[in-house]
Each structure stands twice: as structure tokens, then as C-alpha cells.
FIKOL-622707 format. One record per residue (C-alpha): residue in one letter; x, y, z. Coordinates in steps of 0.5 Angstrom, whole numbers, m for minus. Layout:
BEGIN
{'A', {X, Y, Z}}
...
END
This chain:
BEGIN
{'M', {0, 0, 0}}
{'L', {6, 5, 2}}
{'T', {9, 3, m5}}
{'R', {3, 4, m9}}
{'G', {2, 11, m5}}
{'L', {10, 13, m6}}
{'A', {9, 11, m14}}
{'A', {3, 15, m15}}
{'L', {6, 21, m12}}
{'I', {12, 20, m16}}
{'V', {8, 20, m23}}
{'L', {4, 26, m20}}
{'G', {11, 29, m19}}
{'I', {13, 28, m26}}
{'F', {6, 30, m30}}
{'L', {7, 37, m26}}
{'T', {14, 38, m28}}
{'S', {12, 36, m35}}
{'G', {6, 41, m35}}
{'F', {10, 46, m32}}
{'L', {16, 46, m37}}
{'I', {11, 46, m43}}
{'V', {8, 52, m40}}
{'A', {14, 55, m39}}
{'D', {17, 54, m46}}
{'D', {10, 57, m49}}
{'P', {13, 64, m52}}
{'Q', {6, 67, m52}}
{'D', {3, 71, m46}}
{'P', {m1, 66, m42}}
{'A', {m6, 72, m40}}
{'G', {m7, 73, m48}}
{'P', {m6, 79, m52}}
{'S', {m5, 85, m49}}
{'A', {m10, 90, m48}}
{'A', {m7, 95, m53}}
{'D', {m6, 89, m58}}
{'R', {m13, 87, m57}}
{'A', {m15, 94, m59}}
{'P', {m16, 96, m67}}
{'L', {m10, 99, m70}}
{'T', {m11, 107, m72}}
{'V', {m9, 111, m77}}
{'P', {m5, 116, m72}}
{'E', {m1, 110, m69}}
{'T', {1, 107, m76}}
{'F', {1, 112, m81}}
{'P', {2, 119, m78}}
{'A', {4, 125, m82}}
{'G', {12, 124, m83}}
{'A', {11, 116, m82}}
{'A', {18, 113, m83}}
{'G', {21, 119, m86}}
{'Y', {16, 119, m92}}
{'R', {10, 124, m94}}
{'V', {4, 121, m92}}
{'E', {m1, 122, m98}}
{'R', {m7, 119, m95}}
{'A', {m9, 113, m90}}
{'V', {m15, 109, m88}}
{'A', {m17, 104, m83}}
{'E', {m22, 99, m86}}
{'A', {m26, 93, m83}}
{'D', {m27, 90, m89}}
{'C', {m20, 87, m91}}
{'R', {m22, 85, m98}}
{'L', {m21, 93, m100}}
{'A', {m14, 92, m100}}
{'V', {m13, 86, m104}}
{'T', {m15, 83, m111}}
{'G', {m17, 76, m113}}
{'D', {m16, 70, m109}}
{'L', {m13, 73, m104}}
{'R', {m20, 76, m102}}
{'S', {m23, 69, m100}}
{'A', {m16, 68, m96}}
{'L', {m17, 74, m92}}
{'S', {m24, 72, m90}}
{'G', {m22, 65, m89}}
{'Y', {m17, 67, m84}}
{'G', {m21, 72, m80}}
{'C', {m18, 78, m82}}
{'S', {m21, 84, m78}}
{'Q', {m18, 90, m80}}
{'A', {m14, 93, m86}}
{'V', {m10, 100, m84}}
{'R', {m6, 102, m90}}
{'A', {m3, 109, m93}}
{'D', {0, 112, m100}}
{'L', {7, 114, m98}}
{'T', {12, 118, m102}}
{'V', {19, 117, m102}}
{'P', {22, 124, m101}}
{'D', {28, 122, m105}}
{'G', {27, 119, m112}}
{'G', {19, 120, m111}}
{'Y', {17, 113, m111}}
{'R', {10, 112, m109}}
{'V', {9, 106, m104}}
{'T', {2, 103, m102}}
{'A', {4, 100, m95}}
{'G', {m1, 97, m90}}
{'I', {m2, 92, m84}}
{'L', {m8, 87, m84}}
{'N', {m10, 84, m78}}
{'L', {m11, 77, m78}}
{'A', {m14, 72, m73}}
{'D', {m8, 69, m70}}
{'A', {0, 68, m72}}
{'Q', {m2, 61, m76}}
{'S', {m7, 65, m80}}
{'A', {m2, 71, m81}}
{'A', {3, 65, m83}}
{'A', {m2, 62, m88}}
{'V', {m4, 68, m91}}
{'A', {4, 70, m92}}
{'D', {5, 63, m96}}
{'R', {m2, 64, m100}}
{'V', {1, 71, m102}}
{'R', {7, 68, m105}}
{'R', {3, 63, m110}}
{'L', {m2, 68, m112}}
{'V', {3, 74, m113}}
{'E', {7, 69, m117}}
{'T', {1, 67, m121}}
{'G', {m3, 73, m122}}
{'D', {m9, 70, m118}}
{'G', {m9, 75, m113}}
{'G', {m5, 81, m110}}
{'F', {m6, 88, m107}}
{'T', {m9, 94, m109}}
{'S', {m7, 102, m109}}
{'M', {m11, 106, m104}}
{'A', {m16, 108, m110}}
{'G', {m18, 101, m111}}
{'A', {m14, 99, m117}}
{'P', {m10, 93, m117}}
{'T', {m2, 94, m117}}
{'A', {1, 93, m124}}
{'A', {5, 87, m126}}
{'G', {12, 88, m125}}
{'T', {11, 92, m119}}
{'P', {16, 90, m113}}
{'I', {12, 88, m107}}
{'G', {14, 86, m100}}
{'W', {10, 82, m95}}
{'R', {12, 79, m88}}
{'A', {8, 76, m82}}
{'R', {9, 79, m76}}
{'G', {5, 75, m70}}
{'H', {m2, 76, m72}}
{'Y', {m1, 81, m77}}
{'L', {1, 81, m85}}
{'I', {5, 87, m87}}
{'Y', {6, 89, m94}}
{'C', {8, 94, m99}}
{'A', {8, 95, m106}}
{'I', {13, 100, m110}}
{'A', {11, 104, m116}}
{'G', {15, 110, m120}}
{'P', {13, 117, m119}}
{'G', {7, 117, m124}}
{'G', {4, 110, m122}}
{'E', {8, 106, m127}}
{'P', {12, 99, m124}}
{'A', {18, 101, m121}}
{'L', {24, 98, m124}}
{'G', {27, 92, m120}}
{'E', {34, 94, m122}}
{'D', {34, 100, m117}}
{'P', {38, 98, m111}}
{'R', {34, 103, m107}}
{'L', {27, 99, m108}}
{'P', {30, 93, m103}}
{'Q', {32, 98, m98}}
{'I', {25, 102, m98}}
{'T', {22, 95, m97}}
{'A', {26, 93, m91}}
{'H', {26, 100, m88}}
{'L', {18, 100, m88}}
{'L', {17, 93, m87}}
{'D', {22, 91, m82}}
{'T', {25, 97, m79}}
{'Y', {18, 102, m79}}
{'L', {12, 97, m79}}
{'S', {15, 91, m75}}
{'D', {20, 94, m70}}
{'Q', {17, 101, m69}}
{'V', {9, 100, m70}}
{'L', {8, 93, m68}}
{'A', {13, 93, m63}}
{'R', {9, 98, m59}}
{'R', {3, 93, m59}}
{'A', {7, 87, m56}}
END
């Protein structure tokens, strides 16, 4: 009887230790998202005047994510619980490139990652993509960048000064993309919500 009781305590101890290690290894906050992260994104926090050193021509926050995309990407966003699109038309001061940049608020990190994978296939095949603020699809050949960050998908599409596709050979294009997506939207805007 004493041996069985001791064995039961040992097994219980193993389960409790395993449960503690699993919970301690979970990178998500056990209390869930912060109050700031649960609140909808706003234009002032995302694209205020002079955001990231660019001229903000127009910025909007919309509950209908489908307005920001075209083709099969619309159904993908609906299927993965996109609740908000915050986007802006920006002008690069040096060179006059015009950029449409945005943040799509998905249901969770897995949904954002799944949509990011779908974007690659849809953009490559021409079956889906992003729109300008006027609602027009981005022209073929337009440099587009995107990243999944937590439960958000951030993106940008770069056009020339007259709205024509930007030339892919300009070394500033990957710099603009990295600056907007990694430095500004990810490390500044979304990091404040974490």
C-alpha cells in the first residue's frame, strides 16, 4: 500500500513537472494578448504624418480587408479571419517612388503565416495581390514585399512617380521594402503593441 502511494506521488510529480515545462516553453503570454493588441489599429499610431520619413498622402483604417486585395487573396483573408486593414499611400522623398503599405489584422499567428504563404503563390501566378488606395490592382511587375508578424500581415507595393511599375534594378527598392516592413511597421508600430 505504501509502495503504491509512493509510486502514485512520483507519477503525479512527473506530470506536474512536464506540465510546468510545457507552459514555461510556450512563448505566448498565458494571459493572452495585451489590451493594446486587442484594440483595433488606428491611422495615427500606424501612419501619422511623416511616418518613417515618408510623406503620407492618404491613410485609412477599414474593417473590410477585401478592399486591400484582389483575386483569390480576398477569400483567403475572409477564411483566415482578417478583421482590419490599415493602409496608406506614401511618397518616398528622394526619388519620388509611390508606395502603398499596410497592415492586415488576422485571427492569429498561424493565420497570418498561412496567408503569407498564399500571397507568394497568388502574386506569382497573378491570381491575387494588393490594391492601391484607389482600389486598382497593382500593375504587373510592381515590386511587392510582405511579412507575417505575429497575427499581422504587413506589406508594401512600390510604384514609380507616375504610378508605373518601379524598375527592379534600382538598389533603393529592397532598401525601401526592408525599411518600411522590418524597421518601421514591425520594429516600431507592431512592437509597441506587443
